[in-house]
LUMKOLMAR-31368 format. One record per atom (N, C-alpha, C, O, CB): residue number from 1; x, y, z; chain; atom name. Coordinates in steps of 0.2 Angstrom, whole numbers, plus 2048, in hexadecimal, padded with zeros to 3 digits. Glycine has a CB too. Layout:
<recs>
[rec NUM,[X,Y,Z],A,CA]
...
</recs>
This chain:
<recs>
[rec 1,[E48,185,DA7],A,N]
[rec 1,[E4F,186,DA4],A,CA]
[rec 1,[E54,182,DA8],A,C]
[rec 1,[E59,17F,DA5],A,O]
[rec 1,[E51,18E,DA4],A,CB]
[rec 2,[E54,182,DAF],A,N]
[rec 2,[E5A,17F,DB2],A,CA]
[rec 2,[E59,177,DB1],A,C]
[rec 2,[E5E,173,DB1],A,O]
[rec 2,[E5A,180,DBA],A,CB]
[rec 3,[E53,175,DB1],A,N]
[rec 3,[E51,16E,DAF],A,CA]
[rec 3,[E54,16C,DA9],A,C]
[rec 3,[E57,166,DA8],A,O]
[rec 3,[E4A,16C,DB0],A,CB]
[rec 4,[E53,170,DA4],A,N]
[rec 4,[E56,16F,D9D],A,CA]
[rec 4,[E5D,16F,D9D],A,C]
[rec 4,[E61,16A,D9A],A,O]
[rec 4,[E53,174,D98],A,CB]
[rec 5,[E60,173,DA1],A,N]
[rec 5,[E67,174,DA1],A,CA]
[rec 5,[E6A,16D,DA4],A,C]
[rec 5,[E6F,16B,DA2],A,O]
[rec 5,[E6A,17A,DA5],A,CB]
[rec 6,[E67,16B,DAA],A,N]
[rec 6,[E69,165,DAD],A,CA]
[rec 6,[E69,15F,DA8],A,C]
[rec 6,[E6D,15B,DA8],A,O]
[rec 6,[E65,164,DB3],A,CB]
[rec 7,[E63,15F,DA4],A,N]
[rec 7,[E63,159,D9F],A,CA]
[rec 7,[E68,15A,D9A],A,C]
[rec 7,[E6B,155,D98],A,O]
[rec 7,[E5C,159,D9C],A,CB]
[rec 8,[E69,160,D98],A,N]
[rec 8,[E6F,161,D93],A,CA]
[rec 8,[E75,15E,D96],A,C]
[rec 8,[E79,15B,D92],A,O]
[rec 8,[E6F,168,D91],A,CB]
[rec 9,[E77,160,D9C],A,N]
[rec 9,[E7D,15E,D9F],A,CA]
[rec 9,[E7E,157,D9F],A,C]
[rec 9,[E83,154,D9E],A,O]
[rec 9,[E7E,161,DA6],A,CB]
[rec 10,[E78,153,DA1],A,N]
[rec 10,[E78,14C,DA2],A,CA]
[rec 10,[E7A,149,D9B],A,C]
[rec 10,[E7D,144,D9A],A,O]
[rec 10,[E71,14A,DA4],A,CB]
[rec 11,[E76,14C,D96],A,N]
[rec 11,[E78,149,D8F],A,CA]
[rec 11,[E7F,14A,D8D],A,C]
[rec 11,[E82,145,D8A],A,O]
[rec 11,[E73,14C,D8A],A,CB]
[rec 12,[E82,150,D8E],A,N]
[rec 12,[E89,151,D8C],A,CA]
[rec 12,[E8D,14D,D90],A,C]
[rec 12,[E92,14A,D8D],A,O]
[rec 12,[E8A,159,D8E],A,CB]
[rec 13,[E8C,14B,D96],A,N]
[rec 13,[E90,147,D9A],A,CA]
[rec 13,[E90,140,D97],A,C]
[rec 13,[E95,13C,D97],A,O]
[rec 13,[E8E,146,DA2],A,CB]
[rec 14,[E8A,13E,D95],A,N]
[rec 14,[E89,137,D92],A,CA]
[rec 14,[E8D,137,D8B],A,C]
[rec 14,[E90,132,D8A],A,O]
[rec 14,[E82,136,D90],A,CB]
[rec 15,[E8D,13C,D87],A,N]
[rec 15,[E91,13C,D81],A,CA]
[rec 15,[E98,13C,D83],A,C]
[rec 15,[E9C,138,D7F],A,O]
[rec 15,[E8F,143,D7D],A,CB]
[rec 16,[E9A,13F,D88],A,N]
[rec 16,[EA1,13F,D8A],A,CA]
[rec 16,[EA4,138,D8C],A,C]
[rec 16,[EA9,136,D8A],A,O]
[rec 16,[EA3,144,D8F],A,CB]
[rec 17,[EA0,135,D90],A,N]
[rec 17,[EA2,12E,D93],A,CA]
[rec 17,[E9F,129,D8E],A,C]
[rec 17,[EA0,123,D90],A,O]
[rec 17,[E9F,12D,D9A],A,CB]
[rec 18,[E9C,12A,D89],A,N]
[rec 18,[E9B,125,D84],A,CA]
[rec 18,[E94,121,D85],A,C]
[rec 18,[E92,11D,D81],A,O]
[rec 18,[EA0,120,D83],A,CB]
[rec 19,[E90,123,D8A],A,N]
[rec 19,[E8A,120,D8B],A,CA]
[rec 19,[E84,123,D87],A,C]
[rec 19,[E7F,11F,D86],A,O]
[rec 19,[E88,120,D92],A,CB]
[rec 20,[E85,128,D84],A,N]
[rec 20,[E80,12B,D7F],A,CA]
[rec 20,[E84,12C,D78],A,C]
[rec 20,[E89,12F,D78],A,O]
[rec 20,[E7D,132,D82],A,CB]
[rec 21,[E80,12A,D73],A,N]
[rec 21,[E83,12A,D6C],A,CA]
[rec 21,[E81,131,D69],A,C]
[rec 21,[E7B,133,D6A],A,O]
[rec 21,[E81,124,D68],A,CB]
[rec 22,[E86,134,D66],A,N]
[rec 22,[E84,13A,D62],A,CA]
[rec 22,[E81,138,D5B],A,C]
[rec 22,[E7E,13D,D58],A,O]
[rec 22,[E8A,13F,D62],A,CB]
[rec 23,[E82,132,D59],A,N]
[rec 23,[E7F,130,D52],A,CA]
[rec 23,[E79,12D,D53],A,C]
[rec 23,[E78,128,D58],A,O]
[rec 23,[E85,12C,D4F],A,CB]
[rec 24,[E74,12E,D4F],A,N]
[rec 24,[E6E,12B,D4F],A,CA]
[rec 24,[E6F,124,D4C],A,C]
[rec 24,[E72,123,D47],A,O]
[rec 24,[E68,12E,D4B],A,CB]
[rec 25,[E6D,11F,D50],A,N]
[rec 25,[E6E,118,D4D],A,CA]
[rec 25,[E68,116,D48],A,C]
[rec 25,[E62,117,D4A],A,O]
[rec 25,[E6E,113,D53],A,CB]
[rec 26,[E69,114,D42],A,N]
[rec 26,[E64,112,D3E],A,CA]
[rec 26,[E63,10B,D3E],A,C]
[rec 26,[E67,107,D3F],A,O]
[rec 26,[E67,114,D36],A,CB]
[rec 27,[E5C,109,D3D],A,N]
[rec 27,[E5B,102,D3C],A,CA]
[rec 27,[E5E,0FE,D36],A,C]
[rec 27,[E61,102,D32],A,O]
[rec 27,[E53,101,D3D],A,CB]
[rec 28,[E5D,0F8,D36],A,N]
[rec 28,[E60,0F4,D30],A,CA]
[rec 28,[E5F,0F7,D29],A,C]
[rec 28,[E63,0F7,D25],A,O]
[rec 28,[E5F,0ED,D31],A,CB]
[rec 29,[E58,0F9,D28],A,N]
[rec 29,[E56,0FC,D22],A,CA]
[rec 29,[E58,103,D21],A,C]
[rec 29,[E57,106,D1C],A,O]
[rec 29,[E4F,0FB,D21],A,CB]
[rec 30,[E5D,106,D25],A,N]
[rec 30,[E5F,10C,D25],A,CA]
[rec 30,[E5A,112,D24],A,C]
[rec 30,[E5B,117,D22],A,O]
[rec 30,[E64,10D,D1F],A,CB]
[rec 31,[E54,110,D27],A,N]
[rec 31,[E4F,115,D27],A,CA]
[rec 31,[E4D,117,D2E],A,C]
[rec 31,[E4C,112,D32],A,O]
[rec 31,[E48,113,D24],A,CB]
[rec 32,[E4E,11D,D30],A,N]
[rec 32,[E4C,11F,D37],A,CA]
[rec 32,[E45,120,D38],A,C]
[rec 32,[E42,124,D34],A,O]
[rec 32,[E51,126,D39],A,CB]
[rec 33,[E42,11D,D3C],A,N]
[rec 33,[E3A,11D,D3D],A,CA]
[rec 33,[E39,123,D42],A,C]
[rec 33,[E38,123,D48],A,O]
[rec 33,[E38,117,D40],A,CB]
[rec 34,[E38,129,D3E],A,N]
[rec 34,[E37,12F,D42],A,CA]
[rec 34,[E30,12F,D45],A,C]
[rec 34,[E2F,132,D4B],A,O]
[rec 34,[E38,135,D3E],A,CB]
[rec 35,[E2B,12C,D42],A,N]
[rec 35,[E24,12C,D45],A,CA]
[rec 35,[E24,128,D4C],A,C]
[rec 35,[E21,12B,D50],A,O]
[rec 35,[E20,128,D40],A,CB]
[rec 36,[E28,123,D4C],A,N]
[rec 36,[E28,11F,D52],A,CA]
[rec 36,[E2C,123,D58],A,C]
[rec 36,[E29,123,D5D],A,O]
[rec 36,[E2C,118,D51],A,CB]
[rec 37,[E31,127,D56],A,N]
[rec 37,[E34,12B,D5B],A,CA]
[rec 37,[E30,131,D5D],A,C]
[rec 37,[E30,133,D63],A,O]
[rec 37,[E3B,12E,D58],A,CB]
[rec 38,[E2C,133,D58],A,N]
[rec 38,[E27,139,D5A],A,CA]
[rec 38,[E22,136,D5E],A,C]
[rec 38,[E20,13A,D63],A,O]
[rec 38,[E24,13C,D53],A,CB]
[rec 39,[E1F,130,D5D],A,N]
[rec 39,[E1A,12E,D62],A,CA]
[rec 39,[E1D,12D,D69],A,C]
[rec 39,[E1A,12F,D6D],A,O]
[rec 39,[E18,127,D5F],A,CB]
[rec 40,[E23,12A,D69],A,N]
[rec 40,[E26,129,D70],A,CA]
[rec 40,[E27,130,D73],A,C]
[rec 40,[E26,131,D79],A,O]
[rec 40,[E2D,126,D6F],A,CB]
[rec 41,[E29,135,D6F],A,N]
[rec 41,[E2B,13C,D72],A,CA]
[rec 41,[E24,13F,D74],A,C]
[rec 41,[E24,142,D7A],A,O]
[rec 41,[E2E,140,D6C],A,CB]
[rec 42,[E1F,13E,D70],A,N]
[rec 42,[E18,140,D72],A,CA]
[rec 42,[E16,13D,D79],A,C]
[rec 42,[E13,140,D7D],A,O]
[rec 42,[E13,13F,D6D],A,CB]
[rec 43,[E17,136,D79],A,N]
[rec 43,[E15,133,D7F],A,CA]
[rec 43,[E19,135,D85],A,C]
[rec 43,[E17,136,D8B],A,O]
[rec 43,[E16,12B,D7F],A,CB]
[rec 44,[E20,136,D84],A,N]
[rec 44,[E24,139,D89],A,CA]
[rec 44,[E22,140,D8C],A,C]
[rec 44,[E21,141,D92],A,O]
[rec 44,[E2B,139,D87],A,CB]
[rec 45,[E20,144,D87],A,N]
[rec 45,[E1E,14B,D88],A,CA]
[rec 45,[E18,14B,D8C],A,C]
[rec 45,[E17,14E,D91],A,O]
[rec 45,[E1D,14F,D82],A,CB]
[rec 46,[E13,146,D8A],A,N]
[rec 46,[E0C,146,D8E],A,CA]
[rec 46,[E0E,143,D95],A,C]
[rec 46,[E0A,146,D99],A,O]
[rec 46,[E08,141,D8A],A,CB]
[rec 47,[E12,13F,D96],A,N]
[rec 47,[E14,13C,D9C],A,CA]
[rec 47,[E17,141,DA1],A,C]
[rec 47,[E15,142,DA7],A,O]
[rec 47,[E18,136,D9C],A,CB]
[rec 48,[E1B,145,D9E],A,N]
[rec 48,[E1F,14B,DA1],A,CA]
[rec 48,[E19,150,DA3],A,C]
[rec 48,[E1A,153,DA9],A,O]
[rec 48,[E24,14E,D9D],A,CB]
[rec 49,[E15,152,D9F],A,N]
[rec 49,[E10,157,DA0],A,CA]
[rec 49,[E0B,154,DA6],A,C]
[rec 49,[E09,158,DAA],A,O]
[rec 49,[E0C,158,D9A],A,CB]
[rec 50,[E0A,14E,DA6],A,N]
[rec 50,[E06,14B,DAB],A,CA]
[rec 50,[E09,14C,DB2],A,C]
[rec 50,[E06,14E,DB7],A,O]
[rec 50,[E04,144,DAA],A,CB]
[rec 51,[E10,14A,DB2],A,N]
[rec 51,[E13,14B,DB8],A,CA]
[rec 51,[E14,152,DBA],A,C]
[rec 51,[E13,153,DC0],A,O]
[rec 51,[E1B,148,DB7],A,CB]
[rec 52,[E15,157,DB6],A,N]
[rec 52,[E15,15E,DB7],A,CA]
[rec 52,[E0E,160,DBA],A,C]
[rec 52,[E0E,163,DC0],A,O]
[rec 52,[E16,162,DB1],A,CB]
[rec 53,[E09,15E,DB7],A,N]
[rec 53,[E02,15F,DBA],A,CA]
[rec 53,[E01,15C,DC1],A,C]
[rec 53,[DFE,160,DC5],A,O]
[rec 53,[DFD,15C,DB5],A,CB]
[rec 54,[E03,156,DC2],A,N]
[rec 54,[E03,153,DC9],A,CA]
[rec 54,[E07,157,DCE],A,C]
[rec 54,[E05,158,DD3],A,O]
[rec 54,[E05,14C,DC8],A,CB]
[rec 55,[E0D,159,DCC],A,N]
[rec 55,[E11,15D,DD0],A,CA]
[rec 55,[E0E,164,DD2],A,C]
[rec 55,[E0E,166,DD8],A,O]
[rec 55,[E18,15E,DCD],A,CB]
[rec 56,[E0B,167,DCD],A,N]
[rec 56,[E08,16D,DCE],A,CA]
[rec 56,[E02,16C,DD3],A,C]
[rec 56,[E01,170,DD8],A,O]
[rec 56,[E05,171,DC8],A,CB]
[rec 57,[DFE,167,DD2],A,N]
[rec 57,[DF8,165,DD7],A,CA]
[rec 57,[DFB,164,DDE],A,C]
[rec 57,[DF8,167,DE3],A,O]
[rec 57,[DF4,15F,DD4],A,CB]
[rec 58,[E00,160,DDE],A,N]
[rec 58,[E04,15F,DE5],A,CA]
[rec 58,[E06,165,DE8],A,C]
[rec 58,[E05,166,DEE],A,O]
[rec 58,[E09,15A,DE4],A,CB]
[rec 59,[E09,16A,DE4],A,N]
[rec 59,[E0C,170,DE7],A,CA]
[rec 59,[E06,174,DEA],A,C]
[rec 59,[E07,177,DEF],A,O]
[rec 59,[E10,174,DE1],A,CB]
[rec 60,[E01,174,DE6],A,N]
[rec 60,[DFB,178,DE8],A,CA]
[rec 60,[DF8,176,DEF],A,C]
[rec 60,[DF7,179,DF3],A,O]
[rec 60,[DF5,178,DE3],A,CB]
[rec 61,[DF8,16F,DEF],A,N]
[rec 61,[DF6,16C,DF5],A,CA]
[rec 61,[DFA,16D,DFB],A,C]
[rec 61,[DF8,16F,E01],A,O]
[rec 61,[DF5,164,DF4],A,CB]
[rec 62,[E01,16D,DFA],A,N]
[rec 62,[E06,16F,DFF],A,CA]
[rec 62,[E05,176,E01],A,C]
[rec 62,[E06,177,E07],A,O]
[rec 62,[E0D,16D,DFD],A,CB]
[rec 63,[E04,17A,DFC],A,N]
[rec 63,[E03,181,DFE],A,CA]
[rec 63,[DFD,183,E03],A,C]
[rec 63,[DFE,186,E07],A,O]
[rec 63,[E03,186,DF7],A,CB]
[rec 64,[DF8,17F,E01],A,N]
[rec 64,[DF2,180,E05],A,CA]
[rec 64,[DF3,17D,E0C],A,C]
[rec 64,[DF1,180,E11],A,O]
[rec 64,[DEC,17C,E02],A,CB]
[rec 65,[DF7,177,E0D],A,N]
[rec 65,[DF8,175,E13],A,CA]
[rec 65,[DFD,179,E17],A,C]
[rec 65,[DFC,17B,E1D],A,O]
[rec 65,[DFC,16E,E12],A,CB]
[rec 66,[E01,17C,E14],A,N]
[rec 66,[E06,181,E17],A,CA]
[rec 66,[E02,187,E19],A,C]
[rec 66,[E03,18A,E1F],A,O]
[rec 66,[E0B,183,E12],A,CB]
[rec 67,[DFD,18A,E15],A,N]
[rec 67,[DF9,18F,E18],A,CA]
[rec 67,[DF5,18D,E1E],A,C]
[rec 67,[DF5,191,E23],A,O]
[rec 67,[DF4,191,E12],A,CB]
[rec 68,[DF2,187,E1E],A,N]
[rec 68,[DEF,185,E24],A,CA]
[rec 68,[DF3,185,E2A],A,C]
[rec 68,[DF1,187,E2F],A,O]
[rec 68,[DEC,17E,E23],A,CB]
[rec 69,[DF9,182,E29],A,N]
[rec 69,[DFE,182,E2F],A,CA]
[rec 69,[E00,189,E31],A,C]
[rec 69,[E00,18A,E37],A,O]
[rec 69,[E04,17E,E2D],A,CB]
[rec 70,[E01,18D,E2D],A,N]
[rec 70,[E03,194,E2F],A,CA]
[rec 70,[DFD,197,E32],A,C]
[rec 70,[DFE,19B,E38],A,O]
[rec 70,[E05,198,E28],A,CB]
[rec 71,[DF7,196,E30],A,N]
[rec 71,[DF1,199,E33],A,CA]
[rec 71,[DF1,196,E3B],A,C]
[rec 71,[DF0,19A,E3F],A,O]
[rec 71,[DEB,197,E2F],A,CB]
[rec 72,[DF2,190,E3B],A,N]
[rec 72,[DF1,18D,E42],A,CA]
[rec 72,[DF7,18F,E46],A,C]
[rec 72,[DF6,190,E4C],A,O]
[rec 72,[DF2,185,E41],A,CB]
[rec 73,[DFD,190,E44],A,N]
[rec 73,[E03,193,E47],A,CA]
[rec 73,[E01,19A,E4A],A,C]
[rec 73,[E03,19B,E50],A,O]
[rec 73,[E09,193,E43],A,CB]
[rec 74,[DFE,19E,E46],A,N]
[rec 74,[DFC,1A5,E48],A,CA]
[rec 74,[DF7,1A4,E4E],A,C]
[rec 74,[DF8,1A8,E52],A,O]
[rec 74,[DF9,1A9,E42],A,CB]
[rec 75,[DF2,1A0,E4D],A,N]
[rec 75,[DED,19F,E53],A,CA]
[rec 75,[DF1,19D,E59],A,C]
[rec 75,[DF0,1A0,E5E],A,O]
[rec 75,[DE8,19A,E51],A,CB]
[rec 76,[DF5,198,E59],A,N]
[rec 76,[DF9,196,E5E],A,CA]
[rec 76,[DFD,19B,E61],A,C]
[rec 76,[DFE,19C,E67],A,O]
[rec 76,[DFD,18F,E5D],A,CB]
[rec 77,[E01,19F,E5D],A,N]
[rec 77,[E05,1A4,E5F],A,CA]
[rec 77,[E01,1A9,E63],A,C]
[rec 77,[E03,1AC,E68],A,O]
[rec 77,[E09,1A7,E59],A,CB]
[rec 78,[DFC,1AC,E60],A,N]
[rec 78,[DF8,1B1,E64],A,CA]
[rec 78,[DF5,1AE,E6A],A,C]
[rec 78,[DF5,1B2,E6F],A,O]
[rec 78,[DF2,1B3,E5F],A,CB]
[rec 79,[DF3,1A8,E6B],A,N]
[rec 79,[DF0,1A5,E71],A,CA]
[rec 79,[DF6,1A5,E76],A,C]
[rec 79,[DF5,1A6,E7C],A,O]
[rec 79,[DED,19E,E70],A,CB]
[rec 80,[DFC,1A3,E74],A,N]
[rec 80,[E02,1A2,E78],A,CA]
[rec 80,[E03,1A9,E7B],A,C]
[rec 80,[E05,1AA,E81],A,O]
[rec 80,[E08,19F,E75],A,CB]
[rec 81,[E03,1AE,E77],A,N]
[rec 81,[E05,1B5,E79],A,CA]
[rec 81,[E00,1B8,E7E],A,C]
[rec 81,[E02,1BB,E83],A,O]
[rec 81,[E05,1BA,E73],A,CB]
[rec 82,[DFA,1B6,E7D],A,N]
[rec 82,[DF4,1B8,E81],A,CA]
[rec 82,[DF5,1B5,E88],A,C]
[rec 82,[DF5,1B8,E8D],A,O]
[rec 82,[DED,1B7,E7F],A,CB]
[rec 83,[DF7,1AF,E88],A,N]
[rec 83,[DF8,1AB,E8F],A,CA]
[rec 83,[DFE,1AE,E92],A,C]
[rec 83,[DFE,1AE,E98],A,O]
[rec 83,[DF9,1A4,E8D],A,CB]
[rec 84,[E04,1AF,E8F],A,N]
[rec 84,[E0A,1B1,E92],A,CA]
[rec 84,[E0B,1B8,E93],A,C]
[rec 84,[E0F,1BA,E97],A,O]
[rec 84,[E10,1AF,E8E],A,CB]
[rec 85,[E06,1BC,E91],A,N]
[rec 85,[E06,1C4,E92],A,CA]
[rec 85,[E05,1C5,E99],A,C]
[rec 85,[E01,1C1,E9C],A,O]
[rec 85,[E01,1C7,E8D],A,CB]
[rec 86,[E08,1CA,E9C],A,N]
[rec 86,[E07,1CC,EA3],A,CA]
[rec 86,[E00,1CD,EA4],A,C]
[rec 86,[DFD,1D1,EA0],A,O]
[rec 86,[E0C,1D2,EA5],A,CB]
[rec 87,[DFD,1CB,EA9],A,N]
[rec 87,[DF6,1CC,EAB],A,CA]
[rec 87,[DF5,1D3,EAC],A,C]
[rec 87,[DF9,1D6,EB0],A,O]
[rec 87,[DF4,1C8,EB1],A,CB]
[rec 88,[DF0,1D6,EA9],A,N]
[rec 88,[DEF,1DD,EAB],A,CA]
[rec 88,[DEB,1DE,EB1],A,C]
[rec 88,[DE8,1D9,EB4],A,O]
[rec 88,[DEA,1E0,EA5],A,CB]
[rec 89,[DED,1E4,EB4],A,N]
[rec 89,[DE9,1E5,EBB],A,CA]
[rec 89,[DE2,1E5,EBA],A,C]
[rec 89,[DDF,1E8,EB5],A,O]
[rec 89,[DEC,1EC,EBE],A,CB]
[rec 90,[DDE,1E2,EBE],A,N]
[rec 90,[DD7,1E3,EBE],A,CA]
[rec 90,[DD5,1EA,EC0],A,C]
[rec 90,[DD7,1ED,EC5],A,O]
[rec 90,[DD4,1DD,EC2],A,CB]
[rec 91,[DD0,1EC,EBC],A,N]
[rec 91,[DCE,1F3,EBD],A,CA]
[rec 91,[DC7,1F2,EC0],A,C]
[rec 91,[DC3,1EF,EBE],A,O]
[rec 91,[DCD,1F7,EB6],A,CB]
[rec 92,[DC7,1F5,EC7],A,N]
[rec 92,[DC0,1F4,ECA],A,CA]
[rec 92,[DBC,1FA,ECA],A,C]
[rec 92,[DBF,200,ECB],A,O]
[rec 92,[DC1,1F2,ED2],A,CB]
[rec 93,[DB6,1FA,EC9],A,N]
[rec 93,[DB2,200,EC8],A,CA]
[rec 93,[DAE,200,ECF],A,C]
[rec 93,[DAB,1FC,ED1],A,O]
[rec 93,[DAD,1FF,EC2],A,CB]
[rec 94,[DAF,206,ED1],A,N]
[rec 94,[DAB,208,ED8],A,CA]
[rec 94,[DA5,20B,ED6],A,C]
[rec 94,[DA5,210,ED2],A,O]
[rec 94,[DAF,20C,EDD],A,CB]
[rec 95,[D9F,208,ED8],A,N]
[rec 95,[D99,20B,ED7],A,CA]
[rec 95,[D96,20D,EDD],A,C]
[rec 95,[D97,20A,EE3],A,O]
[rec 95,[D94,206,ED3],A,CB]
[rec 96,[D92,213,EDD],A,N]
[rec 96,[D8F,215,EE3],A,CA]
[rec 96,[D88,213,EE3],A,C]
[rec 96,[D84,213,EDD],A,O]
[rec 96,[D8F,21D,EE4],A,CB]
[rec 97,[D85,211,EE9],A,N]
[rec 97,[D7E,20F,EE9],A,CA]
[rec 97,[D7A,215,EE9],A,C]
[rec 97,[D7B,219,EED],A,O]
[rec 97,[D7D,20A,EEF],A,CB]
[rec 98,[D75,215,EE5],A,N]
[rec 98,[D71,21B,EE6],A,CA]
[rec 98,[D6A,219,EE9],A,C]
[rec 98,[D67,214,EE6],A,O]
[rec 98,[D70,21E,EDE],A,CB]
[rec 99,[D68,21C,EEE],A,N]
[rec 99,[D62,21A,EF1],A,CA]
[rec 99,[D5C,21D,EEE],A,C]
[rec 99,[D5C,223,EEC],A,O]
[rec 99,[D62,21C,EF9],A,CB]
[rec 100,[D57,219,EEC],A,N]
[rec 100,[D51,21C,EE9],A,CA]
[rec 100,[D4D,21F,EED],A,C]
[rec 100,[D48,222,EEB],A,O]
[rec 100,[D4E,216,EE5],A,CB]
</recs>
């Protein structure tokens, strides 16, 4: 929705400053070739869908990389905490020798 809104705003700005015409321009024979426009639209839509698919793949790849980095950070954090933790007092066990 926000992407469409951005595109709409861009078109409206173009209409306001005269770079986008609000009237369809007809060729010399006054016949608007809707099929050609439809073909172009379908190509544009296909190209956009391909881009969306590529972006989703890239997003998934980046999410996986992020998961790996988080996992490695957790391991490093735990290792650092173990190293910096105050050493525990050693418990010595006293055993009696039993003569057989």
